[in-house]
C-alpha positions as CSV (number, residue, x, y, z in Angstrom):
1,M,-31.5,45.8,79.2
2,V,-33.0,47.4,76.0
3,L,-31.3,46.4,72.8
4,L,-29.5,48.6,70.8
5,F,-30.1,49.4,67.0
6,S,-27.3,48.5,64.7
7,S,-26.2,52.0,64.4
8,Q,-25.9,52.4,68.2
9,N,-24.0,49.0,68.6
10,I,-20.8,50.7,67.1
11,F,-21.3,53.9,68.6
12,F,-20.8,52.7,72.1
13,P,-17.9,50.7,72.0
14,A,-15.8,53.3,70.2
15,V,-16.4,56.2,72.6
16,D,-15.5,53.3,75.4
17,L,-12.4,52.3,73.6
18,L,-11.8,56.1,72.8
19,I,-12.4,57.1,76.5
20,R,-10.0,54.3,77.5
21,S,-7.3,55.1,75.2
22,L,-7.2,58.5,76.5
23,Y,-6.8,57.2,80.4
24,L,-4.3,55.0,79.4
25,L,-2.2,57.8,77.4
26,A,-2.9,60.3,80.3
27,A,-1.3,57.3,82.8
28,L,1.8,56.7,80.3
29,N,2.3,60.3,80.4
30,I,2.3,60.7,83.8
31,L,4.6,57.8,84.0
32,R,6.7,58.8,81.3
33,L,7.2,62.1,83.5
34,A,7.8,60.4,86.5
35,V,10.7,58.1,85.2
36,A,12.3,61.1,83.1
37,N,12.4,63.3,86.2
38,P,11.7,61.7,89.4
39,I,13.2,63.9,91.9
40,R,11.3,67.0,90.7
41,F,8.1,65.0,90.2
42,F,7.8,63.3,93.3
43,T,9.4,66.4,95.4
44,H,7.6,69.0,94.0
45,N,5.4,70.0,96.7
46,Q,8.3,69.6,99.3
47,A,10.6,71.9,97.2
48,S,8.1,74.7,96.7
49,N,7.3,74.8,99.9
50,D,10.8,75.2,101.1
51,P,11.9,78.8,102.4
52,S,15.4,78.6,101.2
53,R,14.1,78.3,97.6
54,Q,12.0,81.7,97.9
55,G,13.1,84.3,96.0
C-alpha cells in the first residue's frame, strides 16, 4: 500500500464522501418519486405499451 501525502489525505476521502452523497441523493430522489406517484412510476412501461393509450 502506498502512503499518501498530507495533501492527498484530505482529497480522496472528500471525493469518496461526495460520490457517496450523490448516490444517496439519487436513491432518495427515486424513492421520493415512487412514493409521490406510485401508479405512474411502477406502471410506466406497461402504460406506454398499451394500445388503448395511443393517440
